[in-house]
N, C-alpha and C positions, 0 to 999 in steps of 0.2 A: 523223421522228416525226409521228404522226397527231394533229392538233389536236383533232379531234372526240373522240378518246379521253381527252385531257387534260381537256376540258370536262366530259365525262361523269363522270370520277373525282372532280373537284372537287364536283360536285353531290351525289354519293353521300356524301362525307365531311362536307359542310356540313349535311346534313339532320338528323343526330342532335343537333348543337349547337343548331340552331334549336328543336328539340323540348325540349331541356333548359331553354332560356331562357323557355319558356312552360309550365313544369310547372304543373299545377293547384294552386290554393291550397286547403288543407283546409277543409272547412265542417262544423262540429259543432253540438251542441245550442245553443251560445251564439253561433253565427254563425261568421264567418271566423276562422281560426287562423293568425296570421302567424308563420311559422317562420324567416323570413330578411329581410334588408334589402330584397331584391328584392320579396318578398311585400308588405312594408309600402309600398314605393313604388308598386307596381301598385294597391294598395288606395287610396292617396292620390290617384292619378290618377282612379280611379273616383269618389271622393268629389267631386273638383272637377268632373268631367264631369256628375255628377248634379245639381249645383246645391245640394248639401247643405252645402257648405263655409261655415262661419261668416264673418262680415265680418272682414277682416283676414287670412284664411287662404285666399285665392283661388288660391294656387299650390300644386302638389303638394308642393313642398319645405316649405312652411309647415305643411301638414297632416301631413306626415311628422314634423316636429319636435314638433307637438302630440301625436301618437301616442306618440313617445318620452318626452315629459314625463309623459304619462298613465301609461305603463308604469312609470316611476320612482315615481309616486305610488300605483300600484295600481289604476288605472282602465282599463277596457276601451277599445279604440280609439274607439268611438262616444261613450262617456261622456266621454272626454278632449276630443273635439271640442265637445261640448255644454256642458262645465263649465269650460273654460279660455278665456282671452281674451288677446290681445296689446294692451297699453295703453302707449303711448309707448315702444314697442320692448321692453317687458318682459312676461313671462308672468304671469298672475294666475289665481286660481281663485275661482269663485262661492262665496258664503258657505254655501249649503246643501250643496254638495259638500264643502267643508272640514269641516263638522260631521260629515257622513256618513263621511268618511275617518277622522276621529278616533275616532268610535264603533266603526268596523270594526277599528281597530287593537288594541282590547282593553285599551288603556292608560287609558282614561277611567273613573274610579271614581265620579264624581258630576258632574252638570251641571244648572244651573238658570238660566232666563231669567225676569226679572220686570220688569214695567212699574212705574216709580216716578214720583213727583211728580204734581201736578195737571195735567190736560190743559189746554193753553192757557198754561201758565206756563213760565218759563225752566227750572224744576226738572224738568219732564217729560222722561222718557227711559227708558232701560233699564239694568238691572244684570244682569250675567252672572257667575255663579260656577261655577268648575270645579275638579276635583281630579284629580290623577294620583299615585296612591300616597300618600305623605305630603306631597306638595307641593300647594298650592292657590293660586288667584289670583282676584281680583275686579276687574272693570272696569265703570265706568259711562260712559254717554255721554248727555248731556242737550241740550236745546234751547240752553242757555247755551254748551255746548261747541261746538255746531254754529255758533252765531252768532260765537263767538270765532274759529273757523276759516273764517269767511265762507262757510259752506255753507248756512245756513238761508235758505230762499226762493230758492235757486239754481235756475235753470231745469233741468228734467229730473227725475230720480228724487227729488231733495230736495223738489220741489214736488208731484210726483204721489204719492209714497209716503213721506211724512216719517217716520211711525212705523216703517216697515220699515227705513229707512235708519239711524235711531237704534239700532235693535236690531242690525242687521248690523255697525255700526261697533263697538259694544261686544263683540259676538261675535268679530269678527275680531281684536281686540286680545288677548282671552283665549286664543283658539286659537293664535295666533302666538307668544304668550309661553310657553305651557305645552307646546305640541306642534309646535314649530318643526321638529323632526326628522321628524315624520310629514308635514308640509306642505312639507318641503324649503325652508323659508324664504320661501315664496310669500305675498304679500299677497292679501287678498280683492279681487275685482273691485270691490266696492262702495267699498273704500278707495282702490284704485289709480287709479280714474278721476277722483278728486278731487285727485290730486297734479298740479300744473302740469308741463307738459312742460319738460324742460331746454332752455335756449336753445342754438341751434346757431350756431357762429361760421362765417360764410360769407366772411370776409375772406381773400383769397388770401395764402398764406404769403409773408412778406417785404414785403407792401404796407404794413403798418402801420409798418414801420421807416423808411419814407421820408416819413411824414406828420409 
C-alpha cells in the first residue's frame, strides 16, 4: 500500500470537517445572531479576548453562562454582560435592567417611585408602588431601615450614592415580590452585594471527629 496516498486521502476528508467547525456567525441589524452553542462559545471567547468581559466573568465559560442567563430573561448577549453580575457565586441583575425587563413584559399596569421623609432624618427614603393586573404592592426603604441593616454609612455605594441605594432597595423588593417570574427570582445587584458571603468550611472531612 502506498503511504503517500493514505496521507493524501486523510487530508481530503478532513478539510470539510474543519470548515464546518468554523462556519461564519450570522451578523444582522442588531449584531451577532447566535444560533448554536458553538456560536455562543466562540462569541464568549471573543469577549474575553477583547477585554470587555466584566469583573468576575474573565473566562469564556463565565461569559457563556451570562449569555444563557440573559437569554432566559430576554436580554441580548451584550445587554446580559452589562446588566448581570456574579456576587458570592450567585447571579444578580442591576436595578435599572430589572425595571426595564418588567416594563417590557407588558404585565406592569402602574408604577410609582417617590421620595419620602425629611432629608437628613431617619424617615428619609423611598416608597415604590407597583401594580400587576388586580395585584399591587408597596415597599419603603428608609435611612432607619438602612441603619437597622447596618448599611448606612457603609463604605462604597452607600456612602457615595445613599439616595440611589435607598431607592434601588425599595425598587428591588417590589419588583421581586410582584414580578418574580419575569426576573426568574434574581435579586438586584444593589441588594445582593450587601448580603454577607456564606462561610466556607475548610476543615478536612473526618478531622473534626478526632478533636
